[in-house]
TIRO-2110 file (N, C-alpha, C; in Angstrom, 1 decimal):
// TIRO-2110
79.2, 108.3, 65.8, N, 1, A
79.9, 107.3, 66.6, CA, 1, A
81.2, 107.8, 67.2, C, 1, A
81.3, 107.6, 68.5, N, 2, A
82.5, 108.1, 69.2, CA, 2, A
83.5, 106.9, 69.4, C, 2, A
84.6, 106.9, 68.7, N, 3, A
85.6, 105.9, 68.9, CA, 3, A
86.9, 106.7, 69.2, C, 3, A
87.4, 106.5, 70.4, N, 4, A
88.7, 107.3, 70.7, CA, 4, A
89.8, 106.9, 69.7, C, 4, A
90.6, 107.9, 69.3, N, 5, A
91.7, 107.7, 68.4, CA, 5, A
93.0, 107.9, 69.1, C, 5, A
93.0, 108.5, 70.3, N, 6, A
94.2, 108.8, 71.0, CA, 6, A
94.0, 108.5, 72.5, C, 6, A
95.1, 108.1, 73.1, N, 7, A
95.0, 107.8, 74.5, CA, 7, A
96.3, 108.3, 75.2, C, 7, A
96.2, 108.8, 76.4, N, 8, A
97.3, 109.1, 77.2, CA, 8, A
97.1, 108.7, 78.7, C, 8, A
98.2, 108.5, 79.4, N, 9, A
98.2, 107.9, 80.7, CA, 9, A
98.7, 109.0, 81.7, C, 9, A
98.2, 108.9, 82.9, N, 10, A
98.6, 109.8, 84.0, CA, 10, A
98.4, 109.2, 85.3, C, 10, A
99.0, 109.8, 86.3, N, 11, A
98.8, 109.3, 87.7, CA, 11, A
99.1, 110.4, 88.7, C, 11, A
98.5, 110.2, 89.9, N, 12, A
98.7, 111.3, 90.9, CA, 12, A
98.4, 110.8, 92.3, C, 12, A
98.8, 111.6, 93.2, N, 13, A
98.5, 111.4, 94.7, CA, 13, A
98.2, 112.7, 95.3, C, 13, A
97.2, 112.7, 96.2, N, 14, A
96.8, 113.9, 96.9, CA, 14, A
96.6, 113.6, 98.4, C, 14, A
96.9, 114.6, 99.2, N, 15, A
96.7, 114.4, 100.7, CA, 15, A
96.0, 115.7, 101.2, C, 15, A
94.8, 115.5, 101.8, N, 16, A
94.1, 116.7, 102.3, CA, 16, A
93.2, 116.2, 103.5, C, 16, A
92.7, 117.2, 104.3, N, 17, A
91.9, 116.9, 105.4, CA, 17, A
90.6, 116.2, 105.1, C, 17, A
90.0, 116.5, 103.9, N, 18, A
88.7, 115.9, 103.5, CA, 18, A
88.9, 114.9, 102.4, C, 18, A
88.1, 113.9, 102.4, N, 19, A
88.2, 112.8, 101.3, CA, 19, A
88.1, 113.4, 99.9, C, 19, A
87.1, 114.2, 99.7, N, 20, A
86.9, 114.8, 98.3, CA, 20, A
88.1, 115.7, 97.9, C, 20, A
88.6, 116.5, 98.9, N, 21, A
89.7, 117.4, 98.6, CA, 21, A
91.0, 116.6, 98.3, C, 21, A
91.1, 115.4, 98.9, N, 22, A
92.3, 114.6, 98.5, CA, 22, A
92.2, 114.0, 97.1, C, 22, A
91.0, 113.7, 96.7, N, 23, A
90.8, 113.2, 95.3, CA, 23, A
91.1, 114.4, 94.3, C, 23, A
90.6, 115.6, 94.6, N, 24, A
90.9, 116.8, 93.8, CA, 24, A
92.4, 117.0, 93.7, C, 24, A
93.1, 116.8, 94.9, N, 25, A
94.6, 117.0, 94.9, CA, 25, A
95.3, 116.0, 94.0, C, 25, A
94.7, 114.8, 94.1, N, 26, A
95.3, 113.7, 93.2, CA, 26, A
95.1, 114.0, 91.7, C, 26, A
93.9, 114.5, 91.4, N, 27, A
93.6, 114.9, 90.0, CA, 27, A
94.6, 116.0, 89.6, C, 27, A
94.8, 117.0, 90.5, N, 28, A
95.7, 118.1, 90.2, CA, 28, A
97.1, 117.6, 89.9, C, 28, A
97.6, 116.7, 90.8, N, 29, A
98.9, 116.1, 90.7, CA, 29, A
99.0, 115.3, 89.3, C, 29, A
97.9, 114.8, 88.9, N, 30, A
97.9, 114.0, 87.6, CA, 30, A
97.7, 115.0, 86.4, C, 30, A
97.4, 116.3, 86.7, N, 31, A
97.1, 117.3, 85.7, CA, 31, A
95.8, 117.2, 84.9, C, 31, A
94.8, 116.5, 85.6, N, 32, A
93.5, 116.4, 84.9, CA, 32, A
92.4, 116.9, 85.8, C, 32, A
92.6, 117.8, 86.7, N, 33, A
91.6, 118.4, 87.6, CA, 33, A
90.7, 119.3, 86.9, C, 33, A
91.0, 119.8, 85.7, N, 34, A
90.2, 120.9, 85.0, CA, 34, A
89.1, 120.3, 84.2, C, 34, A
88.9, 119.0, 84.2, N, 35, A
88.0, 118.3, 83.2, CA, 35, A
86.9, 117.5, 83.9, C, 35, A
85.8, 117.4, 83.3, N, 36, A
84.7, 116.5, 83.8, CA, 36, A
84.9, 115.1, 83.3, C, 36, A
85.3, 114.3, 84.2, N, 37, A
85.7, 112.9, 83.9, CA, 37, A
84.6, 111.9, 84.0, C, 37, A
84.3, 111.2, 82.9, N, 38, A
83.4, 110.2, 82.8, CA, 38, A
84.1, 108.9, 82.7, C, 38, A
83.9, 108.0, 83.7, N, 39, A
84.7, 106.7, 83.7, CA, 39, A
83.9, 105.7, 82.8, C, 39, A
84.8, 104.9, 82.1, N, 40, A
84.3, 103.9, 81.2, CA, 40, A
84.9, 102.6, 81.4, C, 40, A
84.4, 101.5, 80.8, N, 41, A
85.0, 100.2, 81.0, CA, 41, A
86.4, 100.2, 80.2, C, 41, A
86.9, 99.0, 80.1, N, 42, A
88.3, 98.9, 79.8, CA, 42, A
88.7, 98.3, 78.5, C, 42, A
88.3, 98.8, 77.4, N, 43, A
88.7, 98.4, 76.1, CA, 43, A
89.7, 99.4, 75.5, C, 43, A
90.8, 98.9, 75.0, N, 44, A
91.8, 99.8, 74.3, CA, 44, A
91.3, 99.8, 72.9, C, 44, A
90.8, 100.9, 72.3, N, 45, A
90.2, 100.9, 71.0, CA, 45, A
91.1, 100.5, 69.9, C, 45, A
90.5, 99.9, 68.9, N, 46, A
91.2, 99.6, 67.6, CA, 46, A
91.8, 100.9, 67.0, C, 46, A
93.0, 100.9, 66.6, N, 47, A
93.6, 102.1, 66.0, CA, 47, A
93.9, 103.3, 66.9, C, 47, A
93.8, 103.1, 68.2, N, 48, A
94.0, 104.2, 69.1, CA, 48, A
95.5, 104.4, 69.3, C, 48, A
96.0, 105.6, 69.1, N, 49, A
97.4, 105.9, 69.2, CA, 49, A
97.8, 106.5, 70.6, C, 49, A
98.8, 105.9, 71.2, N, 50, A
99.3, 106.4, 72.5, CA, 50, A
100.0, 107.7, 72.3, C, 50, A
99.7, 108.8, 73.0, N, 51, A
100.4, 110.0, 73.0, CA, 51, A
100.9, 110.4, 74.4, C, 51, A
101.7, 111.4, 74.5, N, 52, A
102.2, 111.7, 75.8, CA, 52, A
101.1, 112.5, 76.6, C, 52, A
101.3, 112.6, 77.9, N, 53, A
100.5, 113.4, 78.8, CA, 53, A
100.5, 114.9, 78.2, C, 53, A
101.6, 115.4, 77.9, N, 54, A
101.7, 116.8, 77.5, CA, 54, A
101.0, 117.0, 76.2, C, 54, A
101.1, 116.1, 75.2, N, 55, A
100.4, 116.2, 74.0, CA, 55, A
98.9, 116.2, 74.2, C, 55, A
98.4, 115.2, 75.1, N, 56, A
97.0, 115.1, 75.4, CA, 56, A
96.4, 116.4, 76.0, C, 56, A
97.1, 116.9, 76.9, N, 57, A
96.6, 118.1, 77.6, CA, 57, A
96.5, 119.3, 76.6, C, 57, A
97.3, 119.4, 75.6, N, 58, A
97.1, 120.5, 74.6, CA, 58, A
95.9, 120.4, 73.8, C, 58, A
95.2, 119.2, 73.8, N, 59, A
94.0, 119.0, 73.1, CA, 59, A
92.7, 119.2, 73.9, C, 59, A
92.9, 119.5, 75.2, N, 60, A
91.8, 119.7, 76.1, CA, 60, A
91.5, 121.1, 76.5, C, 60, A
90.3, 121.4, 76.8, N, 61, A
89.9, 122.7, 77.4, CA, 61, A
89.2, 122.5, 78.7, C, 61, A
89.5, 123.5, 79.7, N, 62, A
88.9, 123.4, 81.0, CA, 62, A
87.4, 123.2, 80.9, C, 62, A
86.8, 122.3, 81.7, N, 63, A
85.4, 122.0, 81.8, CA, 63, A
85.0, 120.9, 80.8, C, 63, A
85.8, 120.6, 79.8, N, 64, A
85.5, 119.6, 78.8, CA, 64, A
85.2, 118.2, 79.5, C, 64, A
84.2, 117.5, 78.9, N, 65, A
83.9, 116.1, 79.3, CA, 65, A
84.9, 115.2, 78.6, C, 65, A
85.6, 114.4, 79.4, N, 66, A
86.6, 113.5, 78.9, CA, 66, A
86.2, 112.1, 79.4, C, 66, A
86.6, 111.1, 78.7, N, 67, A
86.4, 109.7, 79.1, CA, 67, A
87.7, 109.1, 79.6, C, 67, A
87.6, 108.3, 80.6, N, 68, A
88.8, 107.8, 81.3, CA, 68, A
88.5, 106.4, 81.8, C, 68, A
89.5, 105.5, 81.8, N, 69, A
89.5, 104.3, 82.6, CA, 69, A
90.4, 104.7, 83.8, C, 69, A
89.8, 104.6, 85.0, N, 70, A
90.5, 105.1, 86.2, CA, 70, A
90.5, 104.1, 87.3, C, 70, A
91.6, 104.0, 87.9, N, 71, A
91.8, 103.3, 89.2, CA, 71, A
92.0, 104.3, 90.3, C, 71, A
91.3, 104.1, 91.4, N, 72, A
91.4, 105.1, 92.5, CA, 72, A
91.3, 104.4, 93.8, C, 72, A
92.1, 104.9, 94.8, N, 73, A
92.1, 104.3, 96.1, CA, 73, A
92.4, 105.4, 97.1, C, 73, A
91.8, 105.3, 98.3, N, 74, A
92.0, 106.3, 99.4, CA, 74, A
92.0, 105.7, 100.7, C, 74, A
92.7, 106.4, 101.6, N, 75, A
92.7, 105.9, 103.0, CA, 75, A
93.0, 107.2, 103.9, C, 75, A
92.5, 107.1, 105.2, N, 76, A
92.9, 108.1, 106.2, CA, 76, A
93.6, 107.4, 107.3, C, 76, A
94.0, 106.1, 107.1, N, 77, A
94.7, 105.3, 108.1, CA, 77, A
96.2, 105.6, 108.0, C, 77, A
96.8, 106.1, 109.1, N, 78, A
98.2, 106.4, 109.0, CA, 78, A
99.0, 105.2, 108.6, C, 78, A
99.9, 105.4, 107.7, N, 79, A
100.8, 104.3, 107.3, CA, 79, A
100.3, 103.2, 106.4, C, 79, A
99.0, 103.2, 106.1, N, 80, A
98.4, 102.2, 105.3, CA, 80, A
98.8, 102.4, 103.8, C, 80, A
99.4, 101.3, 103.2, N, 81, A
99.8, 101.3, 101.8, CA, 81, A
98.6, 101.1, 100.9, C, 81, A
98.5, 102.1, 99.9, N, 82, A
97.5, 102.0, 98.9, CA, 82, A
98.1, 102.1, 97.5, C, 82, A
97.4, 101.7, 96.5, N, 83, A
97.9, 101.8, 95.1, CA, 83, A
96.7, 101.9, 94.2, C, 83, A
96.9, 102.5, 93.1, N, 84, A
96.0, 102.5, 92.0, CA, 84, A
96.8, 102.2, 90.7, C, 84, A
96.3, 101.3, 89.9, N, 85, A
97.1, 100.9, 88.7, CA, 85, A
96.2, 100.6, 87.5, C, 85, A
96.7, 101.0, 86.4, N, 86, A
96.0, 100.7, 85.1, CA, 86, A
97.0, 99.7, 84.3, C, 86, A
96.6, 98.6, 84.0, N, 87, A
97.4, 97.6, 83.2, CA, 87, A
96.9, 97.7, 81.7, C, 87, A
97.8, 97.5, 80.8, N, 88, A
97.5, 97.6, 79.4, CA, 88, A
98.0, 96.4, 78.6, C, 88, A
97.2, 95.9, 77.7, N, 89, A
97.7, 94.8, 76.9, CA, 89, A
97.1, 95.1, 75.5, C, 89, A
98.0, 95.1, 74.5, N, 90, A
97.7, 95.4, 73.1, CA, 90, A
98.0, 94.2, 72.2, C, 90, A
97.1, 93.8, 71.3, N, 91, A
97.4, 92.7, 70.4, CA, 91, A
98.3, 93.1, 69.2, C, 91, A
99.0, 92.1, 68.7, N, 92, A
99.8, 92.3, 67.5, CA, 92, A
98.9, 92.7, 66.3, C, 92, A
97.8, 92.1, 66.2, N, 93, A
96.8, 92.3, 65.1, CA, 93, A
96.2, 93.7, 65.4, C, 93, A
96.5, 94.7, 64.5, N, 94, A
96.1, 96.0, 64.7, CA, 94, A
94.6, 96.2, 64.4, C, 94, A
93.9, 95.2, 63.9, N, 95, A
92.5, 95.3, 63.7, CA, 95, A
91.7, 94.8, 64.9, C, 95, A
92.4, 94.4, 65.9, N, 96, A
91.8, 93.9, 67.2, CA, 96, A
91.9, 95.0, 68.3, C, 96, A
91.0, 94.9, 69.2, N, 97, A
91.0, 95.8, 70.4, CA, 97, A
91.9, 95.2, 71.4, C, 97, A
92.4, 96.0, 72.4, N, 98, A
93.2, 95.5, 73.5, CA, 98, A
92.4, 95.7, 74.8, C, 98, A
93.1, 95.6, 75.9, N, 99, A
92.4, 95.7, 77.2, CA, 99, A
93.2, 96.7, 78.1, C, 99, A
92.4, 97.3, 78.9, N, 100, A
92.9, 98.2, 80.0, CA, 100, A
92.3, 97.6, 81.3, C, 100, A
93.1, 97.4, 82.3, N, 101, A
92.5, 96.9, 83.6, CA, 101, A
92.8, 97.9, 84.7, C, 101, A
91.8, 97.9, 85.7, N, 102, A
92.0, 98.7, 86.9, CA, 102, A
92.2, 97.9, 88.1, C, 102, A
93.2, 98.3, 88.9, N, 103, A
93.5, 97.6, 90.1, CA, 103, A
93.7, 98.6, 91.2, C, 103, A
93.1, 98.4, 92.4, N, 104, A
93.2, 99.4, 93.4, CA, 104, A
93.3, 98.7, 94.8, C, 104, A
94.5, 98.2, 95.1, N, 105, A
94.7, 97.4, 96.3, CA, 105, A
95.1, 98.2, 97.5, C, 105, A
95.0, 97.5, 98.7, N, 106, A
95.6, 97.9, 99.9, CA, 106, A
96.7, 97.0, 100.2, C, 106, A
97.8, 97.5, 100.8, N, 107, A
98.9, 96.7, 101.2, CA, 107, A
99.9, 96.3, 100.1, C, 107, A
99.7, 96.8, 98.9, N, 108, A
100.6, 96.4, 97.8, CA, 108, A
101.4, 97.7, 97.4, C, 108, A
102.7, 97.5, 97.2, N, 109, A
103.6, 98.5, 96.7, CA, 109, A
103.4, 98.6, 95.2, C, 109, A
103.9, 99.7, 94.6, N, 110, A
103.7, 100.0, 93.2, CA, 110, A
104.1, 98.9, 92.2, C, 110, A
105.2, 98.3, 92.4, N, 111, A
105.7, 97.2, 91.5, CA, 111, A
104.7, 96.0, 91.5, C, 111, A
104.3, 95.6, 92.7, N, 112, A
103.4, 94.5, 92.8, CA, 112, A
102.0, 94.8, 92.2, C, 112, A
101.5, 96.0, 92.5, N, 113, A
100.2, 96.4, 92.0, CA, 113, A
100.3, 96.5, 90.4, C, 113, A
101.4, 97.1, 90.0, N, 114, A
101.6, 97.2, 88.5, CA, 114, A
101.6, 95.9, 87.8, C, 114, A
102.4, 95.0, 88.3, N, 115, A
102.5, 93.6, 87.7, CA, 115, A
101.1, 93.0, 87.7, C, 115, A
100.3, 93.1, 88.8, N, 116, A
99.0, 92.5, 88.8, CA, 116, A
98.1, 93.1, 87.8, C, 116, A
98.1, 94.4, 87.6, N, 117, A
97.2, 95.0, 86.7, CA, 117, A
97.6, 94.7, 85.2, C, 117, A
98.9, 94.6, 85.0, N, 118, A
99.4, 94.2, 83.7, CA, 118, A
99.0, 92.8, 83.4, C, 118, A
99.2, 91.9, 84.4, N, 119, A
98.8, 90.5, 84.2, CA, 119, A
97.3, 90.4, 83.9, C, 119, A
96.5, 91.2, 84.6, N, 120, A
95.0, 91.1, 84.5, CA, 120, A
94.6, 91.5, 83.0, C, 120, A
95.2, 92.6, 82.5, N, 121, A
94.9, 93.1, 81.2, CA, 121, A
95.4, 92.0, 80.2, C, 121, A
96.6, 91.5, 80.3, N, 122, A
97.1, 90.5, 79.4, CA, 122, A
96.3, 89.2, 79.4, C, 122, A
95.9, 88.8, 80.6, N, 123, A
95.0, 87.6, 80.7, CA, 123, A
93.7, 87.8, 80.0, C, 123, A
93.1, 88.9, 80.2, N, 124, A
91.8, 89.2, 79.5, CA, 124, A
92.0, 89.2, 78.0, C, 124, A
93.1, 89.8, 77.5, N, 125, A
93.3, 89.8, 76.1, CA, 125, A
93.6, 88.3, 75.6, C, 125, A
94.4, 87.6, 76.4, N, 126, A
94.8, 86.2, 76.0, CA, 126, A
93.6, 85.3, 75.8, C, 126, A
92.6, 85.5, 76.7, N, 127, A
91.4, 84.7, 76.6, CA, 127, A
90.6, 85.0, 75.3, C, 127, A
90.6, 86.3, 75.0, N, 128, A
89.9, 86.8, 73.8, CA, 128, A
90.6, 86.2, 72.5, C, 128, A
91.9, 86.1, 72.6, N, 129, A
92.7, 85.7, 71.4, CA, 129, A
92.8, 84.2, 71.4, C, 129, A
92.3, 83.5, 72.4, N, 130, A
92.4, 82.0, 72.4, CA, 130, A
93.8, 81.4, 72.8, C, 130, A
94.6, 82.2, 73.5, N, 131, A
95.9, 81.7, 73.9, CA, 131, A
95.7, 80.8, 75.1, C, 131, A
96.3, 79.6, 75.0, N, 132, A
96.2, 78.7, 76.1, CA, 132, A
97.2, 79.0, 77.2, C, 132, A
96.8, 79.2, 78.4, N, 133, A
97.7, 79.5, 79.5, CA, 133, A
97.2, 79.1, 80.8, C, 133, A
98.0, 78.9, 81.8, N, 134, A
97.6, 78.5, 83.2, CA, 134, A
97.4, 79.8, 84.0, C, 134, A
96.2, 80.1, 84.3, N, 135, A
95.9, 81.3, 85.1, CA, 135, A
96.6, 81.4, 86.5, C, 135, A
97.0, 80.2, 87.0, N, 136, A
97.5, 80.2, 88.3, CA, 136, A
99.1, 80.4, 88.3, C, 136, A
99.7, 80.5, 87.1, N, 137, A
101.1, 80.7, 87.0, CA, 137, A
101.4, 82.2, 87.4, C, 137, A
102.7, 82.4, 87.8, N, 138, A
103.1, 83.8, 88.1, CA, 138, A
103.1, 84.6, 86.8, C, 138, A
103.0, 86.0, 87.0, N, 139, A
102.9, 86.9, 85.8, CA, 139, A
104.1, 86.7, 84.9, C, 139, A
105.3, 86.6, 85.4, N, 140, A
106.5, 86.5, 84.5, CA, 140, A
106.5, 85.2, 83.7, C, 140, A
105.9, 84.1, 84.2, N, 141, A
105.7, 82.9, 83.4, CA, 141, A
104.6, 83.1, 82.3, C, 141, A
103.5, 83.7, 82.7, N, 142, A
102.4, 83.9, 81.7, CA, 142, A
102.9, 84.9, 80.7, C, 142, A
103.6, 85.9, 81.1, N, 143, A
104.1, 86.9, 80.1, CA, 143, A
104.9, 86.3, 79.0, C, 143, A
105.7, 85.3, 79.4, N, 144, A
106.5, 84.6, 78.4, CA, 144, A
105.6, 83.8, 77.4, C, 144, A
104.6, 83.2, 77.9, N, 145, A
103.6, 82.4, 77.1, CA, 145, A
102.9, 83.4, 76.1, C, 145, A
102.5, 84.5, 76.7, N, 146, A
101.7, 85.5, 75.9, CA, 146, A
102.6, 86.1, 74.8, C, 146, A
103.8, 86.4, 75.1, N, 147, A
104.7, 87.0, 74.1, CA, 147, A
105.2, 86.0, 73.1, C, 147, A
105.4, 84.8, 73.5, N, 148, A
105.8, 83.7, 72.6, CA, 148, A
104.7, 83.3, 71.6, C, 148, A
103.5, 83.6, 72.0, N, 149, A
102.4, 83.2, 71.1, CA, 149, A
102.4, 84.1, 69.9, C, 149, A
103.0, 85.3, 70.0, N, 150, A
103.1, 86.2, 68.8, CA, 150, A
101.8, 87.0, 68.6, C, 150, A
100.8, 86.8, 69.5, N, 151, A
99.6, 87.5, 69.4, CA, 151, A
99.4, 88.7, 70.2, C, 151, A
100.3, 88.9, 71.3, N, 152, A
100.2, 90.0, 72.1, CA, 152, A
101.6, 90.8, 71.9, C, 152, A
101.5, 92.0, 71.5, N, 153, A
102.7, 92.8, 71.2, CA, 153, A
103.2, 93.7, 72.3, C, 153, A
102.3, 94.1, 73.2, N, 154, A
102.8, 95.1, 74.2, CA, 154, A
101.9, 95.0, 75.5, C, 154, A
102.6, 95.0, 76.6, N, 155, A
101.9, 95.1, 77.9, CA, 155, A
102.7, 96.1, 78.7, C, 155, A
102.0, 96.9, 79.5, N, 156, A
102.7, 97.8, 80.4, CA, 156, A
101.7, 98.3, 81.5, C, 156, A
102.1, 99.1, 82.4, N, 157, A
101.2, 99.6, 83.4, CA, 157, A
101.6, 101.0, 83.9, C, 157, A
100.7, 101.7, 84.4, N, 158, A
101.0, 103.0, 85.1, CA, 158, A
100.3, 102.9, 86.5, C, 158, A
101.2, 103.1, 87.5, N, 159, A
100.8, 102.8, 88.9, CA, 159, A
101.2, 104.0, 89.8, C, 159, A
100.3, 104.3, 90.7, N, 160, A
100.7, 105.3, 91.7, CA, 160, A
100.4, 104.6, 93.1, C, 160, A
101.4, 104.7, 94.0, N, 161, A
101.2, 104.2, 95.3, CA, 161, A
101.5, 105.2, 96.3, C, 161, A
101.1, 105.0, 97.5, N, 162, A
101.4, 106.0, 98.6, CA, 162, A
101.1, 105.3, 100.0, C, 162, A
101.6, 105.8, 101.0, N, 163, A
101.3, 105.4, 102.4, CA, 163, A
100.4, 106.5, 103.0, C, 163, A
99.4, 106.0, 103.7, N, 164, A
98.5, 107.0, 104.4, CA, 164, A
99.3, 108.0, 105.2, C, 164, A
98.8, 109.2, 105.2, N, 165, A
99.5, 110.3, 106.0, CA, 165, A
99.6, 110.0, 107.5, C, 165, A
100.7, 110.2, 108.0, N, 166, A
101.0, 109.9, 109.4, CA, 166, A
100.1, 110.6, 110.4, C, 166, A
99.5, 111.8, 110.0, N, 167, A
98.6, 112.5, 110.8, CA, 167, A
97.1, 112.3, 110.5, C, 167, A
96.8, 111.3, 109.7, N, 168, A
95.5, 110.9, 109.4, CA, 168, A
94.8, 111.7, 108.3, C, 168, A
95.5, 112.5, 107.6, N, 169, A
94.9, 113.2, 106.4, CA, 169, A
94.5, 112.1, 105.4, C, 169, A
93.4, 112.5, 104.6, N, 170, A
93.1, 111.5, 103.6, CA, 170, A
94.1, 111.5, 102.5, C, 170, A
94.5, 110.3, 102.1, N, 171, A
95.5, 110.1, 101.0, CA, 171, A
94.8, 109.4, 99.9, C, 171, A
94.8, 110.0, 98.7, N, 172, A
94.2, 109.4, 97.5, CA, 172, A
95.2, 109.2, 96.4, C, 172, A
95.1, 108.0, 95.8, N, 173, A
96.0, 107.8, 94.6, CA, 173, A
95.1, 107.5, 93.4, C, 173, A
95.5, 107.9, 92.2, N, 174, A
94.8, 107.6, 91.0, CA, 174, A
95.8, 107.2, 89.9, C, 174, A
95.3, 106.4, 89.0, N, 175, A
96.0, 106.1, 87.7, CA, 175, A
94.9, 106.1, 86.7, C, 175, A
95.2, 106.8, 85.5, N, 176, A
94.1, 106.9, 84.5, CA, 176, A
94.6, 106.8, 83.1, C, 176, A
93.8, 106.3, 82.3, N, 177, A
94.0, 106.3, 80.8, CA, 177, A
92.9, 107.2, 80.3, C, 177, A
93.3, 108.3, 79.6, N, 178, A
92.4, 109.3, 79.1, CA, 178, A
92.2, 109.0, 77.6, C, 178, A
91.0, 108.8, 77.2, N, 179, A
90.6, 108.5, 75.8, CA, 179, A
90.1, 109.8, 75.1, C, 179, A
90.7, 110.0, 73.9, N, 180, A
90.4, 111.2, 73.1, CA, 180, A
89.9, 110.9, 71.7, C, 180, A
88.9, 111.6, 71.2, N, 181, A
88.6, 111.4, 69.8, CA, 181, A
89.6, 112.1, 68.9, C, 181, A
89.6, 111.8, 67.6, N, 182, A
90.6, 112.3, 66.7, CA, 182, A
90.8, 113.8, 66.7, C, 182, A
89.7, 114.5, 66.5, N, 183, A
89.8, 116.0, 66.4, CA, 183, A
88.8, 116.6, 67.4, C, 183, A
89.4, 117.0, 68.6, N, 184, A
88.5, 117.6, 69.6, CA, 184, A
88.9, 119.1, 69.7, C, 184, A
87.9, 119.9, 69.9, N, 185, A
88.2, 121.3, 70.1, CA, 185, A
87.4, 121.8, 71.3, C, 185, A
END
């Protein structure tokens, strides 16, 4: 059974003539270009410990298959605002799983995209935990309800945004949560 025991977060932006090359450049900027990335859905595993990007990279080998929750967005339209964001919500009860959410909008700056992805992850966790809230309220109002419930201990996001290159190069942004097993070699 493969249950990730460690997680780290990263983000990046790349600009190149070709779409695929801009994605590769974004992976390089995020320091995860050397790995074969398999995307997975968005559960923060029970007992999973957050580590730094630097710690996580020391546990990986080039060519290794890694699992990731990834948000990705691209444009070749000059000046077009893009973002990629991962929102995180963790429950107070350490025997429960949390949520990771992906958001990849056009026209949103990093702070707006980040708030949205964080709100999305927290809302998914809140429904799982039976917390009563108004989904139409603003994030800051819901955040207070979630935290006052005492059931959600932590929310945060990692977000990368960029404007499309003025000369029409492909611009790609990524945000990723990399999931690692306990002892990988």
